[in-house]
C-alpha positions as CSV (number, residue, x, y, z in Angstrom):
1,X,93.3,125.8,113.2
2,X,90.8,122.9,113.2
3,X,90.4,123.1,109.4
4,X,94.2,123.1,109.0
5,X,94.5,120.1,111.3
6,X,91.8,118.2,109.3
7,X,93.5,119.1,106.0
8,X,96.8,117.8,107.3
9,X,95.1,114.6,108.4
10,X,93.8,114.2,104.8
11,X,97.3,114.5,103.2
12,X,98.3,111.0,104.2
13,X,101.0,112.6,106.4
14,X,103.1,109.6,107.0
15,X,103.8,108.7,103.4
16,X,104.0,112.4,102.4
17,X,106.8,113.0,104.9
18,X,108.6,109.7,104.0
19,X,108.6,110.5,100.3
20,X,109.8,114.1,101.0
21,X,112.6,112.9,103.2
22,X,113.7,110.4,100.5
23,X,113.7,113.2,97.9
24,X,115.9,115.4,100.2
25,X,118.3,112.5,100.9
26,X,118.5,111.6,97.2
27,X,119.2,115.3,96.5
28,X,122.1,115.3,98.9
29,X,123.4,112.0,97.5
30,X,123.2,113.5,94.0
31,X,125.4,116.5,95.1
32,X,122.6,119.1,94.8
33,X,123.4,122.5,96.3
34,X,121.9,123.0,99.8
35,X,119.5,125.8,98.7
36,X,118.3,123.6,95.8
37,X,117.8,120.6,98.2
38,X,115.5,122.8,100.3
39,X,113.6,123.9,97.3
40,X,113.4,120.2,96.1
41,X,112.0,119.1,99.5
42,X,109.4,121.9,99.4
43,X,108.3,121.1,95.9
44,X,108.0,117.3,96.6
45,X,106.2,117.9,99.9
46,X,103.7,120.3,98.2
47,X,103.1,117.7,95.4
48,X,102.6,114.9,98.0
49,X,100.1,117.0,99.9
50,X,98.1,117.6,96.8
51,X,98.1,113.9,96.0
52,X,97.0,112.9,99.5
53,X,94.2,115.5,99.8
54,X,92.9,114.7,96.3
55,X,92.8,111.0,97.1
56,X,90.7,111.6,100.2
57,X,88.3,114.0,98.6
58,X,87.7,111.8,95.6
59,X,87.2,108.8,97.8
60,X,85.0,110.6,100.3
61,X,81.8,108.8,99.4
62,X,83.5,105.4,99.3
63,X,85.1,106.0,102.6
64,X,81.8,107.1,104.1
65,X,80.1,103.9,102.7
66,X,82.5,101.6,104.5
67,X,82.6,103.7,107.8
68,X,86.1,105.1,107.5
69,X,85.7,107.4,110.5
70,X,89.5,107.9,110.6
71,X,89.1,110.2,107.6
72,X,88.5,114.0,108.4
73,X,86.4,114.4,105.3
74,X,84.1,111.5,106.5
75,X,83.9,113.0,110.0
76,X,82.8,116.4,108.4
77,X,85.8,118.3,109.9
78,X,86.6,119.8,106.5
79,X,84.3,120.4,103.5
80,X,84.9,118.9,100.0
81,X,85.1,122.4,98.6
82,X,87.9,123.4,101.0
83,X,89.7,120.1,100.3
84,X,89.6,120.7,96.6
85,X,90.9,124.2,97.0
86,X,93.8,122.9,99.1
87,X,94.5,120.1,96.7
88,X,94.7,122.4,93.6
89,X,96.5,125.0,95.6
90,X,99.3,122.7,96.8
91,X,99.5,121.3,93.2
92,X,100.0,124.7,91.8
93,X,102.6,125.5,94.5
94,X,104.5,122.3,93.6
95,X,104.6,123.3,90.0
96,X,105.9,126.8,90.8
97,X,108.6,125.5,93.2
98,X,109.7,122.9,90.6
99,X,110.0,125.6,88.0
100,X,112.6,127.2,90.3
101,X,114.8,124.2,89.8
102,X,114.7,124.2,86.0
103,X,112.6,123.0,83.2
104,X,113.8,119.4,83.4
105,X,112.8,119.1,87.1
106,X,109.4,120.8,86.3
107,X,108.6,118.4,83.5
108,X,109.6,115.3,85.5
109,X,107.7,116.4,88.5
110,X,104.6,117.2,86.4
111,X,104.7,113.7,84.9
112,X,105.0,112.1,88.3
113,X,102.1,114.2,89.7
114,X,99.9,113.6,86.7
115,X,100.4,109.9,87.2
116,X,99.5,110.0,90.9
117,X,96.4,112.2,90.2
118,X,95.3,109.8,87.4
119,X,95.5,106.9,89.9
120,X,93.3,108.9,92.3
121,X,90.9,109.9,89.6
122,X,90.1,106.4,88.4
123,X,93.0,104.2,87.4
124,X,93.0,102.6,90.9
125,X,89.9,100.6,89.8
126,X,91.5,99.2,86.6
127,X,93.9,96.4,85.7
128,X,96.6,99.0,85.0
129,X,96.4,100.5,88.5
130,X,100.1,99.7,88.9
131,X,101.2,102.0,86.0
132,X,101.0,105.3,87.9
133,X,103.2,103.9,90.6
134,X,105.7,102.6,88.0
135,X,105.8,106.0,86.3
136,X,105.9,108.3,89.4
137,X,108.4,106.2,91.4
138,X,110.4,105.3,88.3
139,X,111.0,109.0,87.6
140,X,111.4,109.9,91.3
141,X,115.3,109.6,91.5
142,X,115.5,112.0,88.5
143,X,113.8,114.7,90.5
144,X,117.0,114.9,92.5
145,X,119.4,114.7,89.6
146,X,117.5,117.2,87.6
147,X,117.7,119.6,90.5
148,X,121.5,119.5,90.3
149,X,123.7,121.8,88.4
150,X,124.1,120.8,85.7
151,X,120.9,118.8,85.6
152,X,120.8,115.2,84.3
153,X,118.5,112.2,84.3
154,X,119.2,109.5,86.9
155,X,120.8,106.4,85.5
156,X,118.7,103.5,84.2
157,X,119.3,101.4,87.3
158,X,117.8,104.1,89.5
159,X,114.7,104.2,87.3
160,X,114.4,100.4,87.7
161,X,114.8,100.6,91.4
162,X,112.3,103.4,91.8
163,X,109.7,101.6,89.7
164,X,110.3,98.4,91.7
165,X,109.8,100.3,94.9
166,X,106.5,101.8,93.5
167,X,105.3,98.4,92.5
168,X,105.9,97.0,95.9
169,X,104.2,99.9,97.6
170,X,101.1,99.6,95.4
171,X,100.8,95.8,95.6
172,X,100.9,95.7,99.3
173,X,99.4,99.1,100.4
174,X,95.9,98.1,99.3
175,X,96.0,94.7,101.1
176,X,94.5,95.9,104.4
177,X,91.6,97.5,102.5
178,X,90.7,94.6,100.1
179,X,87.3,93.9,101.6
180,X,86.3,97.6,101.8
181,X,87.4,98.1,98.2
182,X,85.3,95.1,97.0
183,X,82.3,96.7,98.6
184,X,82.8,100.0,96.8
185,X,83.7,98.6,93.4
186,X,87.5,99.2,93.4
187,X,89.2,96.4,91.4
188,X,92.8,97.3,90.7
189,X,95.6,94.9,89.8
190,X,96.2,93.7,93.4
191,X,92.6,92.8,93.8
192,X,92.6,90.9,90.5
193,X,95.8,89.0,91.4
194,X,94.6,88.1,94.8
195,X,96.6,88.8,98.1
196,X,99.0,85.9,97.8
197,X,100.2,86.5,94.2
198,X,100.3,90.3,94.9
199,X,102.6,89.8,97.9
200,X,104.9,87.4,96.0
201,X,105.1,89.8,93.1
202,X,105.9,92.7,95.5
203,X,108.6,90.6,97.2
204,X,110.1,89.8,93.8
205,X,109.9,93.5,92.8
206,X,111.9,94.8,95.8
207,X,114.5,92.1,95.3
208,X,114.9,93.0,91.6
209,X,115.1,96.6,92.5
210,X,117.8,96.0,95.1
211,X,119.7,94.0,92.5
212,X,119.5,96.8,90.0
213,X,120.9,99.3,92.6
214,X,123.8,96.9,93.5
215,X,124.7,96.5,89.8
216,X,124.5,100.2,89.2
217,X,126.5,101.1,92.2
218,X,129.2,98.6,91.3
219,X,129.4,99.9,87.8
220,X,129.9,103.4,89.1
221,X,132.6,102.2,91.6
222,X,130.4,103.4,94.5
223,X,129.5,100.1,96.2
224,X,130.5,99.5,99.8
225,X,129.9,97.2,102.7
226,X,126.7,99.1,103.7
227,X,125.2,98.4,100.2
228,X,125.8,94.7,100.6
229,X,124.3,94.7,104.1
230,X,121.2,96.5,102.9
231,X,120.9,94.2,99.9
232,X,121.1,91.2,102.1
233,X,118.4,92.7,104.3
234,X,116.1,93.2,101.4
235,X,116.6,89.6,100.2
236,X,116.1,88.2,103.7
237,X,112.8,90.2,104.2
238,X,111.5,89.3,100.7
239,X,112.3,85.6,101.4
240,X,110.6,85.7,104.8
241,X,107.5,87.3,103.1
242,X,107.2,84.6,100.5
243,X,107.6,81.8,103.1
244,X,105.0,83.4,105.4
245,X,102.5,83.9,102.5
246,X,102.9,80.2,101.5
247,X,102.0,78.8,104.9
248,X,99.2,81.2,105.8
249,X,96.9,83.9,104.4
250,X,98.5,87.3,103.9
251,X,98.0,89.5,107.0
252,X,99.4,92.7,108.5
253,X,102.7,91.0,109.3
254,X,103.2,90.3,105.6
255,X,102.4,93.9,104.8
256,X,105.0,95.1,107.3
257,X,107.6,92.7,106.0
258,X,107.3,94.0,102.4
259,X,107.2,97.6,103.6
260,X,110.4,97.0,105.6
261,X,112.0,95.6,102.5
262,X,110.9,98.6,100.5
263,X,112.4,101.0,103.1
264,X,115.7,99.1,102.9
265,X,115.5,99.4,99.1
266,X,115.0,103.1,99.5
267,X,118.0,103.2,101.9
268,X,120.1,101.2,99.3
269,X,119.3,103.9,96.7
270,X,121.1,106.5,98.8
271,X,123.8,104.3,100.2
272,X,126.2,105.0,97.3
273,X,126.1,108.7,96.8
274,X,128.7,108.8,94.0
275,X,126.5,106.6,91.8
276,X,123.9,109.3,91.2
277,X,126.3,112.1,90.4
């Protein structure tokens, strides 16, 4: 039980659960049959567990060097060998479950997972660190539509919105760890841009993504009052983020503002269910 608890703590449980819930909600919005929605959620959760565990086991030495005692692998509660077995096992499970939803879903999920693993394996330290997020989040809405019967790719506006969400997540998620990353040689795109430019770019990304959803929903005749409210919320939070970062150094409040805008963007993606069908 202790090992399982430690492994769960290594999965980045918060983001893993949020991404899984988003996949399930998108599946419902896309009109996916209930049993397929359950399978979709299980496949996405398995994939996210593999990404989270692989991230922690690959970064174990870096985390140990900067004293990340919040990490089970650093505290020695689970071995690297066990973590690798769990990471590969959950990856294999994600592939098997995805295959149950069709070849299209399997191929799309494989691409998304390959992108996420490539980030963990080294792309996080390069100028193109944002690319795995653009790819995996861009393809993410199609995991739902490719699970439907008949399967189909998500519309272009959903790809744009997903990629924008991924960009915002990447550009802001690393901000609290910039100093630790510098000490361990991690120099991704946000590190090279600097915190202020990274935050402004993230705010612009979520705004552009929200605009894409609004245009797409309107084109599908599926726009409603809730969509406008959510869009206004994204714009307001993005504007507040830019104002704050102009007058003071980026801090945790800026991170929370951008993440709140990103969550509203995700909500906007599922606010017009007819648009994804």
